[in-house]
GUKOL-777183 format. One record per atom (N, C-alpha, C): residue number from 1; atom name; x, y, z. Coordinates in steps of 0.001 Angstrom, whole numbers. Example, Ala and Ser with C-alpha at 12.3 -4.5 7.8 and 13.67 -1.06 7.14 Angstrom:
<rs>
{1, N, {13190, -5690, 7800}},
{1, CA, {12300, -4500, 7800}},
{1, C, {13200, -3300, 7800}},
{2, N, {12850, -2250, 7080}},
{2, CA, {13670, -1060, 7140}},
{2, C, {12900, 30, 7870}},
</rs>
This chain:
<rs>
{1, N, {85248, 88748, 110631}},
{1, CA, {86221, 88474, 111449}},
{1, C, {86720, 89492, 112777}},
{2, N, {87002, 89228, 113603}},
{2, CA, {87227, 90118, 114895}},
{2, C, {88681, 90721, 114583}},
{3, N, {88725, 91721, 115370}},
{3, CA, {89890, 92635, 115100}},
{3, C, {91236, 91689, 115794}},
{4, N, {90767, 90994, 116885}},
{4, CA, {91937, 89742, 117480}},
{4, C, {92202, 88923, 116299}},
{5, N, {91114, 88548, 115689}},
{5, CA, {91646, 87507, 114694}},
{5, C, {92646, 87958, 113474}},
{6, N, {92451, 89473, 113022}},
{6, CA, {92920, 89944, 112270}},
{6, C, {94577, 90436, 112350}},
{7, N, {94422, 90745, 114046}},
{7, CA, {95645, 91061, 114467}},
{7, C, {96565, 89905, 114305}},
{8, N, {95959, 88236, 114736}},
{8, CA, {96865, 87268, 114955}},
{8, C, {97194, 86756, 113566}},
{9, N, {96069, 87010, 112450}},
{9, CA, {97045, 86312, 111180}},
{9, C, {97815, 87201, 110496}},
{10, N, {97564, 88569, 110737}},
{10, CA, {99134, 89631, 110396}},
{10, C, {99902, 88955, 110966}},
{11, N, {100216, 88884, 112439}},
{11, CA, {101561, 88636, 113337}},
{11, C, {102087, 87390, 112358}},
{12, N, {101283, 86183, 112136}},
{12, CA, {101208, 84921, 111398}},
{12, C, {102224, 85315, 110132}},
{13, N, {101478, 86009, 109561}},
{13, CA, {102025, 86645, 108358}},
{13, C, {103574, 86986, 107959}},
{14, N, {103657, 87699, 108949}},
{14, CA, {104815, 88440, 109292}},
{14, C, {106430, 87474, 109279}},
{15, N, {105699, 85995, 109746}},
{15, CA, {106637, 84896, 109836}},
{15, C, {107873, 85352, 110247}},
{16, N, {107746, 85696, 111672}},
{16, CA, {108786, 86429, 112308}},
{16, C, {109877, 85358, 112888}},
{17, N, {109500, 84056, 113349}},
{17, CA, {110457, 83142, 113770}},
{17, C, {111541, 82754, 112720}},
{18, N, {110992, 82862, 111243}},
{18, CA, {111558, 82401, 110223}},
{18, C, {112796, 83475, 110059}},
{19, N, {112301, 84945, 110032}},
{19, CA, {113450, 86072, 110572}},
{19, C, {114243, 85769, 111178}},
{20, N, {113898, 85340, 112386}},
{20, CA, {114758, 85424, 113687}},
{20, C, {115833, 84355, 113531}},
{21, N, {115701, 83327, 112890}},
{21, CA, {116347, 82286, 112786}},
{21, C, {117505, 82899, 111582}},
{22, N, {117478, 83148, 110608}},
{22, CA, {118031, 83961, 109714}},
{22, C, {119222, 84584, 110289}},
{23, N, {118617, 85441, 111286}},
{23, CA, {119390, 86433, 112044}},
{23, C, {120302, 85561, 113025}},
{24, N, {119832, 84164, 113527}},
{24, CA, {120955, 83296, 114611}},
{24, C, {121889, 82971, 113678}},
{25, N, {121396, 82474, 112681}},
{25, CA, {122415, 81732, 111315}},
{25, C, {124157, 82816, 111486}},
{26, N, {123568, 83761, 111679}},
{26, CA, {124711, 84934, 111622}},
{26, C, {125290, 85413, 112909}},
{27, N, {124729, 85022, 113967}},
{27, CA, {125607, 84722, 115443}},
{27, C, {126765, 83982, 115603}},
{28, N, {127692, 84546, 116380}},
{28, CA, {128883, 83718, 116234}},
{28, C, {128956, 82918, 117454}},
{29, N, {127766, 83017, 118272}},
{29, CA, {128102, 82007, 119681}},
{29, C, {126791, 81495, 119876}},
{30, N, {126929, 80746, 120731}},
{30, CA, {125389, 79774, 121258}},
{30, C, {124577, 81036, 122056}},
{31, N, {125489, 81957, 122616}},
{31, CA, {124286, 83162, 123575}},
{31, C, {123722, 83919, 122703}},
{32, N, {124431, 84382, 121450}},
{32, CA, {124023, 85447, 120361}},
{32, C, {123296, 84620, 119537}},
{33, N, {122869, 83590, 119571}},
{33, CA, {122346, 82491, 118329}},
{33, C, {120759, 82774, 119334}},
{34, N, {120845, 82314, 120512}},
{34, CA, {119604, 82433, 121377}},
{34, C, {118898, 83657, 121524}},
{35, N, {119545, 84853, 121733}},
{35, CA, {119047, 86209, 121698}},
{35, C, {118557, 86316, 120517}},
{36, N, {119179, 85816, 119419}},
{36, CA, {118341, 86265, 118421}},
{36, C, {116751, 85612, 117992}},
{37, N, {116677, 84219, 118411}},
{37, CA, {115660, 83405, 118478}},
{37, C, {114503, 84209, 119471}},
{38, N, {114988, 84987, 120444}},
{38, CA, {114287, 85573, 121661}},
{38, C, {113863, 86868, 121069}},
{39, N, {114283, 87572, 120097}},
{39, CA, {113848, 88749, 119838}},
{39, C, {112381, 89326, 119581}},
{40, N, {111794, 89926, 119968}},
{40, CA, {110325, 90222, 119238}},
{40, C, {109926, 91394, 119029}},
{41, N, {108921, 91810, 118198}},
{41, CA, {108856, 93362, 117828}},
{41, C, {108226, 94125, 118957}},
{42, N, {108567, 95297, 118819}},
{42, CA, {108195, 95995, 120064}},
{42, C, {106847, 96463, 120176}},
{43, N, {106087, 96492, 119077}},
{43, CA, {104573, 96463, 119174}},
{43, C, {103944, 95079, 118780}},
{44, N, {103305, 94384, 119823}},
{44, CA, {102580, 93505, 119790}},
{44, C, {101601, 93164, 119649}},
{45, N, {100878, 91696, 119390}},
{45, CA, {99307, 91668, 119491}},
{45, C, {98658, 92342, 120736}},
{46, N, {99356, 91835, 121771}},
{46, CA, {98456, 92429, 123175}},
{46, C, {98582, 93691, 123265}},
{47, N, {99762, 94379, 123269}},
{47, CA, {99990, 95752, 123804}},
{47, C, {99306, 96499, 122558}},
{48, N, {98980, 96221, 121269}},
{48, CA, {98352, 97172, 120539}},
{48, C, {96596, 97064, 120741}},
{49, N, {96376, 95786, 121185}},
{49, CA, {94805, 95442, 121286}},
{49, C, {94753, 96313, 122804}},
{50, N, {95696, 96404, 123800}},
{50, CA, {95356, 96805, 124908}},
{50, C, {95075, 98290, 124481}},
{51, N, {96124, 99116, 123887}},
{51, CA, {95800, 100692, 123244}},
{51, C, {94639, 100753, 123182}},
{52, N, {94200, 100049, 122163}},
{52, CA, {92619, 100149, 121250}},
{52, C, {91810, 100115, 122554}},
{53, N, {91618, 99191, 123160}},
{53, CA, {90913, 99017, 124294}},
{53, C, {90760, 100047, 125457}},
{54, N, {91817, 100546, 125651}},
{54, CA, {91570, 101078, 126900}},
{54, C, {91534, 102843, 125931}},
{55, N, {91362, 103067, 124898}},
{55, CA, {91494, 104463, 124394}},
{55, C, {90148, 105070, 124487}},
{56, N, {90097, 106083, 124712}},
{56, CA, {89030, 107175, 124188}},
{56, C, {88488, 107194, 122844}},
{57, N, {86913, 107061, 122917}},
{57, CA, {86417, 106714, 121389}},
{57, C, {86719, 107711, 120349}},
{58, N, {87089, 108519, 120938}},
{58, CA, {87693, 109784, 119584}},
{58, C, {89021, 109639, 119246}},
{59, N, {89661, 108959, 120168}},
{59, CA, {91002, 108623, 120179}},
{59, C, {91471, 106856, 118767}},
{60, N, {90383, 106246, 119060}},
{60, CA, {90479, 104937, 118469}},
{60, C, {90965, 105211, 117098}},
{61, N, {90155, 106197, 116235}},
{61, CA, {90832, 106129, 114815}},
{61, C, {92023, 106633, 114530}},
{62, N, {92543, 107370, 115363}},
{62, CA, {93599, 107741, 115229}},
{62, C, {94463, 106477, 115574}},
{63, N, {94518, 105663, 116683}},
{63, CA, {95452, 104605, 116707}},
{63, C, {95203, 103585, 115404}},
{64, N, {93997, 103385, 114773}},
{64, CA, {93263, 102549, 113816}},
{64, C, {94418, 103291, 112524}},
{65, N, {94575, 104513, 112124}},
{65, CA, {95435, 104772, 111055}},
{65, C, {96671, 104557, 111328}},
{66, N, {97598, 104691, 112387}},
{66, CA, {98998, 104398, 112578}},
{66, C, {98858, 102730, 112347}},
{67, N, {98173, 102018, 113246}},
{67, CA, {98408, 100673, 113379}},
{67, C, {98052, 99559, 112187}},
{68, N, {96691, 100392, 111920}},
{68, CA, {96383, 99594, 110350}},
{68, C, {97134, 100452, 108920}},
{69, N, {97255, 101522, 108944}},
{69, CA, {97589, 102492, 107812}},
{69, C, {99159, 102722, 107757}},
{70, N, {99757, 102599, 108962}},
{70, CA, {101545, 103102, 109202}},
{70, C, {101242, 104364, 108784}},
{71, N, {100801, 105329, 109427}},
{71, CA, {100435, 106638, 108985}},
{71, C, {101298, 107412, 110240}},
{72, N, {101951, 108574, 109961}},
{72, CA, {102617, 109332, 110818}},
{72, C, {101525, 110232, 111428}},
{73, N, {101687, 110818, 112781}},
{73, CA, {100793, 111685, 113459}},
{73, C, {100699, 112970, 112632}},
{74, N, {101666, 113785, 111806}},
{74, CA, {101656, 114730, 111032}},
{74, C, {100791, 114455, 109741}},
{75, N, {100563, 113158, 109304}},
{75, CA, {99532, 112685, 107977}},
{75, C, {98500, 112457, 108559}},
{76, N, {98352, 111986, 110008}},
{76, CA, {97032, 111928, 110483}},
{76, C, {95943, 113170, 110660}},
{77, N, {96719, 113981, 111023}},
{77, CA, {96104, 115456, 111124}},
{77, C, {96014, 116198, 110072}},
{78, N, {96518, 115957, 109073}},
{78, CA, {96381, 116509, 107418}},
{78, C, {95466, 116181, 107027}},
{79, N, {95035, 114619, 107537}},
{79, CA, {93937, 114579, 106432}},
{79, C, {92638, 114893, 106743}},
{80, N, {92134, 115110, 105391}},
{80, CA, {90739, 116225, 105329}},
{80, C, {89527, 115231, 104426}},
{81, N, {88599, 115407, 104767}},
{81, CA, {87358, 114738, 104240}},
{81, C, {87586, 114408, 102601}},
{82, N, {88194, 114832, 102038}},
{82, CA, {88074, 114996, 100420}},
{82, C, {88923, 113866, 100291}},
{83, N, {90159, 113344, 101176}},
{83, CA, {91227, 112499, 101004}},
{83, C, {90875, 111207, 101617}},
{84, N, {89192, 110956, 101672}},
{84, CA, {89078, 109729, 101907}},
{84, C, {87795, 109237, 101164}},
{85, N, {88192, 108091, 100658}},
{85, CA, {86768, 107509, 99639}},
{85, C, {86327, 106327, 100742}},
{86, N, {85076, 106576, 101227}},
{86, CA, {84447, 105735, 102109}},
{86, C, {83758, 104353, 101265}},
{87, N, {83660, 104662, 100257}},
{87, CA, {83058, 103771, 99493}},
{87, C, {83985, 102732, 98855}},
{88, N, {85276, 102982, 98403}},
{88, CA, {86718, 102326, 98225}},
{88, C, {87302, 101726, 99393}},
{89, N, {87119, 102480, 100558}},
{89, CA, {87920, 102153, 101803}},
{89, C, {89371, 102691, 101493}},
{90, N, {89725, 103482, 100783}},
{90, CA, {90998, 104173, 100549}},
{90, C, {90914, 105401, 101173}},
{91, N, {92448, 105742, 101592}},
{91, CA, {92812, 107409, 102155}},
{91, C, {94007, 107794, 100915}},
{92, N, {93785, 108946, 100821}},
{92, CA, {95137, 109387, 99927}},
{92, C, {95921, 110382, 101045}},
{93, N, {96859, 109924, 101039}},
{93, CA, {97996, 110464, 101971}},
{93, C, {99109, 111373, 100994}},
{94, N, {98917, 112768, 101391}},
{94, CA, {99707, 113136, 100117}},
{94, C, {100309, 114854, 100998}},
{95, N, {99962, 114946, 102244}},
{95, CA, {100012, 116129, 102871}},
{95, C, {100760, 116191, 104469}},
{96, N, {101048, 116916, 105280}},
{96, CA, {101684, 117010, 106319}},
{96, C, {101445, 118207, 107239}},
{97, N, {101139, 117918, 108351}},
{97, CA, {101129, 119172, 109037}},
{97, C, {102265, 119501, 109979}},
{98, N, {103244, 120604, 109866}},
{98, CA, {104296, 120871, 110310}},
{98, C, {104626, 121945, 110948}},
{99, N, {105446, 121825, 111880}},
{99, CA, {105302, 123653, 112579}},
{99, C, {106300, 124732, 111962}},
{100, N, {105689, 125869, 111561}},
{100, CA, {106496, 126700, 110930}},
{100, C, {106522, 127862, 112123}},
{101, N, {107784, 128436, 112842}},
{101, CA, {107503, 129449, 113731}},
{101, C, {106609, 129122, 114739}},
{102, N, {105783, 129880, 115224}},
{102, CA, {105083, 128986, 116636}},
{102, C, {103172, 128674, 116134}},
{103, N, {103550, 128281, 114660}},
{103, CA, {101938, 127751, 114558}},
{103, C, {102397, 126694, 113705}},
{104, N, {100894, 125399, 113481}},
{104, CA, {100977, 124399, 112406}},
{104, C, {100612, 124938, 111394}},
{105, N, {100991, 124269, 110310}},
{105, CA, {101144, 124672, 108754}},
{105, C, {100580, 123634, 107739}},
{106, N, {99589, 123536, 107390}},
{106, CA, {99611, 122010, 106345}},
{106, C, {100372, 122378, 105215}},
{107, N, {101051, 121606, 104905}},
{107, CA, {102226, 121486, 103821}},
{107, C, {102032, 120184, 102785}},
{108, N, {101656, 120145, 101578}},
{108, CA, {101642, 119101, 100793}},
{108, C, {102848, 118579, 100426}},
{109, N, {103132, 117337, 100343}},
{109, CA, {104176, 116696, 99801}},
{109, C, {104553, 117278, 98673}},
{110, N, {105995, 117489, 98527}},
{110, CA, {106741, 117797, 97555}},
{110, C, {106390, 117020, 96063}},
{111, N, {106408, 117673, 94970}},
{111, CA, {106013, 117074, 93535}},
{111, C, {106796, 115805, 93234}},
{112, N, {108197, 115518, 93935}},
{112, CA, {108741, 114481, 93538}},
{112, C, {108983, 113428, 94696}},
{113, N, {107922, 113730, 95393}},
{113, CA, {107918, 112670, 96684}},
{113, C, {106665, 111714, 96382}},
{114, N, {106931, 110612, 97007}},
{114, CA, {105977, 109328, 96944}},
{114, C, {104505, 109764, 97524}},
{115, N, {103645, 110236, 96903}},
{115, CA, {102067, 110192, 97582}},
{115, C, {101347, 108696, 97653}},
{116, N, {100758, 108411, 98474}},
{116, CA, {100214, 106951, 98776}},
{116, C, {98899, 106995, 99018}},
{117, N, {97894, 106237, 98355}},
{117, CA, {96578, 105912, 98512}},
{117, C, {96756, 104484, 99284}},
{118, N, {96259, 104829, 100645}},
{118, CA, {96264, 103301, 101308}},
{118, C, {94890, 102795, 101576}},
{119, N, {94944, 101587, 101247}},
{119, CA, {93792, 100642, 101438}},
{119, C, {93617, 100026, 102885}},
{120, N, {92105, 100243, 103267}},
{120, CA, {92245, 99766, 104947}},
{120, C, {90921, 99158, 105150}},
{121, N, {90818, 98515, 106608}},
{121, CA, {89742, 97790, 106401}},
{121, C, {88275, 98631, 106509}},
{122, N, {87447, 98392, 106256}},
{122, CA, {86059, 98873, 106282}},
{122, C, {86092, 99417, 107959}},
{123, N, {86100, 98847, 109002}},
{123, CA, {85707, 99309, 110107}},
{123, C, {86478, 100196, 110394}},
{124, N, {87879, 100208, 109848}},
{124, CA, {88715, 101812, 110201}},
{124, C, {88215, 103071, 109604}},
{125, N, {87804, 102877, 108442}},
{125, CA, {87260, 103740, 107318}},
{125, C, {85759, 104323, 108185}},
{126, N, {84815, 103658, 108671}},
{126, CA, {83732, 103615, 109506}},
{126, C, {83929, 104587, 110432}},
{127, N, {85334, 104056, 111319}},
{127, CA, {85488, 105113, 112765}},
{127, C, {85900, 106497, 112300}},
{128, N, {86318, 106836, 111417}},
{128, CA, {86583, 108218, 111036}},
{128, C, {85468, 109291, 110871}},
{129, N, {85381, 110226, 111666}},
{129, CA, {84650, 111162, 111987}},
{129, C, {84445, 111901, 110673}},
{130, N, {83223, 112591, 110368}},
{130, CA, {82705, 112888, 109333}},
{130, C, {82559, 114528, 109787}},
{131, N, {83409, 115394, 109150}},
{131, CA, {83566, 116846, 109297}},
{131, C, {83401, 117656, 107955}},
{132, N, {83503, 118948, 108162}},
{132, CA, {83430, 119678, 106957}},
{132, C, {84801, 120134, 106240}},
{133, N, {85818, 119706, 106815}},
{133, CA, {87375, 119650, 106641}},
{133, C, {88409, 118793, 106962}},
{134, N, {89006, 119173, 107861}},
{134, CA, {90263, 118393, 108656}},
{134, C, {88944, 117504, 109041}},
{135, N, {89748, 115870, 109349}},
{135, CA, {89102, 114691, 110008}},
{135, C, {89535, 115328, 111342}},
{136, N, {90849, 115557, 112093}},
{136, CA, {90767, 115781, 113116}},
{136, C, {91656, 117006, 113317}},
{137, N, {91857, 117699, 114586}},
{137, CA, {92376, 118943, 114915}},
{137, C, {93641, 118889, 114492}},
{138, N, {93918, 119569, 113599}},
{138, CA, {95254, 120015, 112818}},
{138, C, {96453, 120278, 113614}},
{139, N, {96808, 119361, 114592}},
{139, CA, {97660, 119802, 115658}},
{139, C, {98542, 118585, 116036}},
{140, N, {99577, 118013, 115590}},
{140, CA, {100268, 116678, 115917}},
{140, C, {100489, 116503, 117577}},
{141, N, {100859, 117861, 118522}},
{141, CA, {100787, 117551, 119426}},
{141, C, {99740, 117297, 120091}},
{142, N, {98755, 117005, 120095}},
{142, CA, {97440, 116707, 120665}},
{142, C, {97410, 115262, 120590}},
{143, N, {98130, 114407, 119106}},
{143, CA, {98159, 113145, 119358}},
{143, C, {99140, 112435, 120351}},
{144, N, {100403, 113466, 120400}},
{144, CA, {101638, 113060, 121223}},
{144, C, {100899, 112892, 122564}},
{145, N, {100609, 114151, 122851}},
{145, CA, {99923, 114184, 124637}},
{145, C, {98745, 112990, 124888}},
{146, N, {98036, 113019, 123643}},
{146, CA, {96997, 111659, 124229}},
{146, C, {97796, 110253, 124476}},
{147, N, {98435, 109855, 123376}},
{147, CA, {99144, 108946, 123210}},
{147, C, {99887, 108525, 124565}},
{148, N, {100723, 109873, 124941}},
{148, CA, {101766, 109330, 126110}},
{148, C, {101133, 109307, 127274}},
{149, N, {99740, 109749, 127408}},
{149, CA, {98889, 109708, 128716}},
{149, C, {98361, 108074, 128739}},
{150, N, {98000, 108036, 127609}},
{150, CA, {97308, 106044, 127220}},
{150, C, {98602, 105343, 127546}},
{151, N, {99845, 105479, 127101}},
{151, CA, {100807, 104465, 127240}},
{151, C, {101341, 104479, 128682}},
{152, N, {101416, 105518, 129274}},
{152, CA, {101900, 105466, 130667}},
{152, C, {100761, 105020, 131726}},
{153, N, {99916, 105153, 131342}},
{153, CA, {98331, 104658, 131969}},
{153, C, {98786, 103075, 131989}},
{154, N, {99006, 102318, 130835}},
{154, CA, {99196, 101184, 130656}},
{154, C, {100187, 100514, 131005}},
{155, N, {101076, 101602, 131166}},
{155, CA, {103049, 100729, 131511}},
{155, C, {103590, 100364, 130226}},
{156, N, {103207, 101260, 128907}},
{156, CA, {103982, 100460, 127791}},
{156, C, {105041, 101362, 127708}},
{157, N, {106475, 100931, 127097}},
{157, CA, {107294, 101760, 126502}},
{157, C, {107410, 102390, 125413}},
{158, N, {106583, 101885, 124361}},
{158, CA, {106598, 102033, 122712}},
{158, C, {106091, 103881, 122656}},
{159, N, {106687, 104449, 121878}},
{159, CA, {106255, 105497, 121574}},
{159, C, {105192, 105509, 119917}},
{160, N, {104597, 106740, 119812}},
{160, CA, {103217, 106423, 118472}},
{160, C, {104016, 105939, 117526}},
{161, N, {104830, 105887, 117331}},
{161, CA, {105965, 105828, 115884}},
{161, C, {105766, 104317, 115939}},
{162, N, {106282, 103306, 116901}},
{162, CA, {105902, 102244, 116989}},
{162, C, {105048, 101297, 116308}},
{163, N, {103524, 101958, 116186}},
{163, CA, {102614, 101471, 115679}},
{163, C, {102964, 101218, 114155}},
{164, N, {103424, 101971, 113534}},
{164, CA, {103619, 102019, 111876}},
{164, C, {104542, 100656, 111467}},
{165, N, {105025, 99744, 112745}},
{165, CA, {105889, 98881, 112464}},
{165, C, {104831, 97604, 112335}},
{166, N, {104039, 97711, 113532}},
{166, CA, {103003, 97099, 113160}},
{166, C, {101938, 96961, 112284}},
{167, N, {101849, 98208, 111597}},
{167, CA, {101110, 98408, 110302}},
{167, C, {101671, 97398, 109055}},
{168, N, {103211, 97192, 109278}},
{168, CA, {103721, 96227, 108046}},
{168, C, {103028, 94708, 108054}},
{169, N, {102987, 94363, 109104}},
{169, CA, {102690, 92799, 108863}},
{169, C, {101251, 92788, 108512}},
{170, N, {100452, 93724, 109321}},
{170, CA, {98948, 94056, 108829}},
{170, C, {98566, 93895, 107449}},
{171, N, {99213, 94795, 106785}},
{171, CA, {99387, 95121, 105441}},
{171, C, {99709, 93914, 104608}},
{172, N, {100683, 93414, 104985}},
{172, CA, {100980, 92049, 104376}},
{172, C, {99985, 91114, 104666}},
{173, N, {99508, 90727, 105394}},
{173, CA, {97747, 89889, 105559}},
{173, C, {96995, 90041, 104823}},
{174, N, {97001, 91407, 104343}},
{174, CA, {95864, 91798, 103499}},
{174, C, {96602, 91776, 101852}},
{175, N, {97606, 90989, 101782}},
{175, CA, {97946, 90591, 100189}},
{175, C, {98576, 92033, 99463}},
{176, N, {98855, 93231, 100351}},
{176, CA, {99863, 94217, 99652}},
{176, C, {100852, 93723, 99220}},
{177, N, {101592, 93891, 98153}},
{177, CA, {102980, 93490, 97859}},
{177, C, {103783, 94577, 98794}},
{178, N, {105028, 93402, 99075}},
{178, CA, {105954, 93997, 100009}},
{178, C, {106660, 95344, 99223}},
{179, N, {106670, 95307, 97983}},
{179, CA, {107362, 96826, 97452}},
{179, C, {106427, 98172, 97835}},
{180, N, {105029, 97813, 97888}},
{180, CA, {104495, 98972, 98226}},
{180, C, {104341, 99281, 99869}},
{181, N, {104721, 98170, 100543}},
{181, CA, {104859, 98295, 101858}},
{181, C, {105960, 99237, 102340}},
{182, N, {107193, 98684, 101586}},
{182, CA, {108212, 99424, 101595}},
{182, C, {108298, 100797, 101328}},
{183, N, {107506, 100855, 100291}},
{183, CA, {107239, 102334, 99524}},
{183, C, {106651, 103533, 100637}},
{184, N, {105845, 102690, 101265}},
{184, CA, {105036, 103453, 102310}},
{184, C, {105557, 103608, 103705}},
{185, N, {106809, 102838, 103668}},
{185, CA, {107578, 103226, 104764}},
{185, C, {107518, 102769, 106510}},
{186, N, {106588, 101553, 105910}},
{186, CA, {106306, 100813, 107654}},
{186, C, {107200, 99491, 107867}},
{187, N, {108141, 99462, 106974}},
{187, CA, {108725, 97837, 107059}},
{187, C, {109919, 97866, 107949}},
{188, N, {110519, 99021, 108582}},
{188, CA, {111679, 98925, 109539}},
{188, C, {110604, 98208, 110583}},
{189, N, {111851, 97113, 111193}},
{189, CA, {111037, 96603, 112408}},
{189, C, {112183, 96834, 113509}},
{190, N, {111735, 97128, 114649}},
{190, CA, {112253, 97336, 116171}},
{190, C, {112026, 96256, 116992}},
{191, N, {113262, 96013, 117724}},
{191, CA, {113242, 95082, 118955}},
{191, C, {113478, 95409, 120131}},
{192, N, {113217, 94983, 121091}},
{192, CA, {113923, 95201, 122280}},
{192, C, {114539, 94155, 122998}},
{193, N, {115925, 94424, 123459}},
{193, CA, {116854, 93836, 123791}},
{193, C, {117186, 94332, 124878}},
{194, N, {117070, 93574, 125984}},
{194, CA, {117546, 93822, 127569}},
{194, C, {117177, 95300, 127668}},
{195, N, {115785, 95543, 127343}},
{195, CA, {115044, 96859, 127892}},
{195, C, {115269, 97938, 126784}},
{196, N, {116341, 97694, 126018}},
{196, CA, {117001, 98844, 124925}},
{196, C, {115937, 98741, 123665}},
{197, N, {115376, 99787, 122874}},
{197, CA, {114891, 99626, 121430}},
{197, C, {116115, 99626, 120297}},
{198, N, {116090, 98473, 119546}},
{198, CA, {117032, 98390, 118802}},
{198, C, {116268, 98499, 117407}},
{199, N, {116566, 99321, 116186}},
{199, CA, {116436, 99268, 114719}},
{199, C, {117304, 98498, 114117}},
{200, N, {117643, 97257, 113899}},
{200, CA, {118433, 97151, 113161}},
{200, C, {118481, 97357, 111513}},
{201, N, {119772, 97810, 111023}},
{201, CA, {119735, 97968, 109503}},
{201, C, {119336, 96969, 108516}},
{202, N, {118411, 97209, 107570}},
{202, CA, {118230, 96256, 106968}},
{202, C, {119210, 96132, 105749}},
{203, N, {120389, 96448, 106160}},
{203, CA, {121403, 95991, 104656}},
{203, C, {122345, 94936, 104832}},
{204, N, {121805, 93771, 105893}},
{204, CA, {122896, 92617, 105863}},
{204, C, {123636, 92750, 107152}},
{205, N, {123518, 93856, 107801}},
{205, CA, {124497, 94119, 109200}},
{205, C, {123797, 93475, 110328}},
{206, N, {124407, 92973, 111128}},
{206, CA, {124123, 92328, 112643}},
{206, C, {123722, 93179, 113594}},
{207, N, {122891, 92814, 114338}},
{207, CA, {122304, 93530, 115501}},
{207, C, {123521, 93652, 116491}},
{208, N, {123516, 94673, 117301}},
{208, CA, {124506, 95416, 117962}},
{208, C, {124646, 94472, 119019}},
{209, N, {126133, 94188, 119187}},
{209, CA, {126252, 92781, 120688}},
{209, C, {125971, 91363, 120350}},
{210, N, {125739, 91127, 118574}},
{210, CA, {125501, 89687, 118468}},
{210, C, {126245, 89756, 117099}},
</rs>
């Protein structure tokens, strides 16, 4: 399957129209119902594809890990070769790169935190560089700067974290249980209303202004 076909399948799996219809039923006016039905996630097929198509070759694996694995920038740069199982197409996420004082420090997650093994498509694993230690330069700021330049060049409003939300639909399409997706933390959904980015609380509350 091509990357575009995978994107399209993952978006269909999200069943966004049904979710928006449920929101519309809670709206108290005709205008509110229409607003609910017209909501769209911040990172959609065309935007993610555009980012990947226009990224430098050495930055594409970073976008893959965010868009398909739901990984944060600190988790991405904390990735080491020993965390990758190329035969099994999995990545073990168990550490972060954080700033302490004036330097970046490798910090394993606390023992009571949920570490995660992420299953990824083979083309993502194959794109990861082979190195002696860290897969990428262990500095999250580098990702932020590269992404910001790419985003601004393409005229997109989304920050790097938005790619994690796109990852939820892709994982669902791979047959990964919803419980696992929620544990990894990529199930939050963000919408754009009149140019403003809104993240509705997943507790039954209604979106602001609806």
